[in-house]
N, C-alpha and C positions, 0 to 999 in steps of 0.2 A: 792820605792824599796830598797833604802839604809837602811831605817829603818827596813823593813821586812827581808831582806836577809843578811845584814851586821851588824845589831844590832846598827847602828848609832843612837844617841839620840840628835837631834837638839833641841834647846830651842824654846819656842813659838815665840820669836822675829826673830829667824832665819827662822822658817817656814813662818812667815809673809814676810820675804825677798824673799823666794822662790815664794810666791804668787805674790809679786810685779814684779818679773822677768817675770812670766807667763803673768801677766796683761800687762806689757810693750810690750811683743811680740804680744799679742792679739790686743792691740791698734794700733800697727804698721801695723798689717795684716788686720785689719778691714776696713770698709769703701767701697765706691763705687770703682768698678774696671773698667778698660778700656781695650780694645783690646780683645785678645783671651782668657785671663785668666778669669775664673769664680770661684765663691766661692767653688764649688765642687772640684776644683783643690787643695784646701787647704788640702785635704786628703793626698796628697803625702808628704808634709813637716811634717804633723802630724804623719804619719807612720814613717818617718825618725826620728822624735823626740822620738817615742816609742822605736824604735830599737836602737837609740843612747843611750838612758837611760839604756836599758837592756844591751847593750854592755859595758857601763861604769861599771856596776855591775860585769860582767864577767872579764873585765880587772882588776878591783880591786882585785877580787878573785885570779886571775892568777899571778899578778905581784910579790907576795912574792917568787914565784918559780924561778924568774930570778934575777941575781945579779945586772943587770943594766936595766933601762927602755928601752934602745935601743933594747935589745933582745925581750922584750915584744912588742914594736912597730913593729919590723920586723915580728914577728909571726902574729900579728894582720893585718898588711898591706898585708902580703902574703895571708892570708885567704880572705881578702877583694878582692884582685886582682883575685884570683881563682874564687870566687863567681861571680864577675862581668864578667869575661871572659867566664865562663860557661853559664851564662844567655845570654850574647851577642851572643855566637855561637849557642845556642839552639833556641833563640826566635827572634833575631834582626839582623841576619847576613846580609841580603840584605840592610837594612837601614843604616848600619854602614860604609860600605866601602867608599861611597862618602864623608861622614862627616869626616872620618879620614884623607882622602887626603886633604880636605879643611882646617881643623882646628887642625892639630896635634901639631903645635907649642904652641898655647895657652893652649891646654889640657895637654901637657907635662909639661909646666911651672906650671899649676895648680896642677898637680900631684906631682911635686917636692915640691911646697910650702905646699901642703896638707900633704905630708910625714913628712916634718919638723914639721908641726903642730901636727901630731900624736906623734912624739917624745916628744914634750912638753906636750901633753895630757897625755901620759904615765908617764912622770916625775911628773906631777901635781897629778895624781891619786895615785902614789906611796907615795907621801909625805903628803897627807891630806885626810880628810874625803870626800867621794864622793859628799855629798850634798853641801859642800863648793866649791869644785873644779869645779863641773859641773856648778854651778851657776855663778862662775867667767868666765868660758869658754863661757857661754851664752851671754856675752857682745860682742861676735864676730859679731852679726848683726849690732851693732853700728859702728864697724870698717868697715863693709861692706857698710853701708850707707855713711860713710865719703868717702870711696874710690869711691863709685858710684857717689857722688857729684863731685868729682875731675875728674874721668875718663869717666863717662857716663852721663855727664850733659844733653846732648841733648836727650838721650834715656830714662832717668828716670825722673819721676814726683814725687817731694817731697811735701807732704801736712803737715798740722799741726800735724797729727798723728805721724809722724816720730820723731820730737823732744819730743813730749809728751811721746811716748813710750820709747824713749831713757832715759828720766828722770826717769821713773818708773823702767826700767831695771837696770840702774846704782844704783838707790836707793836700789833696792832689793839686788843687788850684794854686796853693802856695808853692808846692814843689815845682810845678811847671814854670813858675815865674822867677825862680831863683836862678842866679847866674852861676853856671858851673865852669 
């Protein structure tokens, strides 16, 4: 989408890096699943990826209108908050009340950390090409895996796919950011 809508022109080596990032995520996500999660549930994160990629294009188009990335992040987060709030009120009202009472602290902390992440995301998109910045941002699953190993050791199962996917993802991010 960055090529089509923003006119970015990555070199073939950089496109190969994007492919490695995607392959890394695919390797981490593939394999036998346990518990309630089934492969069909992969549609949710794939939809999130499509919308996140589309959102990056819109962010990049809109950021020149703001003197500082904080303003862009504020507008983007406000739009996200309103969208989630509207969806919640219209479709999930009964299911949410009990969950909010039980888990508001970790969700609030997650929201604050996510907001800081959005500020850095807007800053990154303002300073570079979308295909480079988004590829770097996509190493976030590696950080998530490391934090899961530290904080969720007993709840998460790590297979050979995780380090293999991590190597592919990091290699791709490096390749995308090389100057050809």
